[in-house]
N, C-alpha and C positions, 0 to 999 in steps of 0.2 A: 417202396410202395407196398410190397407184400407184408412187410412187418407192421406197417400202419393198419392195413386191413385186418390182420390177425389181432392186433391190439383193440381195434374197434369191436370186432366180433366177441372177444373175451370180455370186454367191458359191458357189452350188451347182455351177454349171458349171465354175468355176475349180477347186474341190475335186475334181470328177469327173475333169477332165483331168489334174490333178496326180497323183492316186492311180493312175490308169491308166497314166500315163507312168512312174511309179516301178515298177509291176509289170512293164511291158514291159522296162525297163532291167534289172531283177533277173532276169527270165527269160532275157535275152540273156547276162547274166553266167553263169548256170547252164549255158546251152548251150555257151558258150565253154569253161567249166571241164570239162564233160563231154567235149567234143571233145579237150581236152588229155589227159584221163585215159583216153580211148578207151572211154567209157561212154555209156549213154543218160542223158538228163537226169533220168529217174525211177528211177535205180539205187538199190539198197538200201544201207544203211549199211555192210554187210559188203563189198559189191562196191566201194564207194568206197574203203574202207580197204585192201582187197586191191590194187586198181589203183594207189593211191598208194604203197603199200609196194613194189610191183614196179617202178614207175617211179623212185621216189626212190633205190632201190639203184643205178640206172644213172647218175643225174644228180647225185648228192650230191658236194660238193667233196672229201670224204674219199676218194672212189673215182675222183678225177680229173675230176669234172664241174664244172659252172659254178655259182657261188653264186647268180647271177641266175636261172638255170633252176630250181635247187632251190627258190628262193623262189616262183617262179611255180607250180611243182607243189604246194607247200604251200598257196598261196592258192587254187588250184583245189579242193583237198581241203576247205579251210575253207568256201569258197563253196557247194560242194555239200552239205556237212553242215549248214550254216546254213539252206539252202533246205529240206532234208529235215526239220529241226526245226520249220519254219514251216508245213508241210503238215498239214492236218487228218488224223486217223487214218482208216484205211479201215474200212468197216463190213461 
């Protein structure tokens, strides 16, 4: 019985550390994306799209920019929008 209890506690601890680590990594990605787009991490969908549009006009390969930088800007937009979709609605 004691072994089962220890196993359950260990499994719970591993799960807790894993999920919290995933959340911290995701929030770091959002902070980095927000920094690239010059936004706050809790920016609205409209602000994210406007900042992306403004920045992508300057870095897009069709306007003389870099494909790698344009891809990074697109990833930043996608990261912030994905985080926004995962947030619970405000009450």
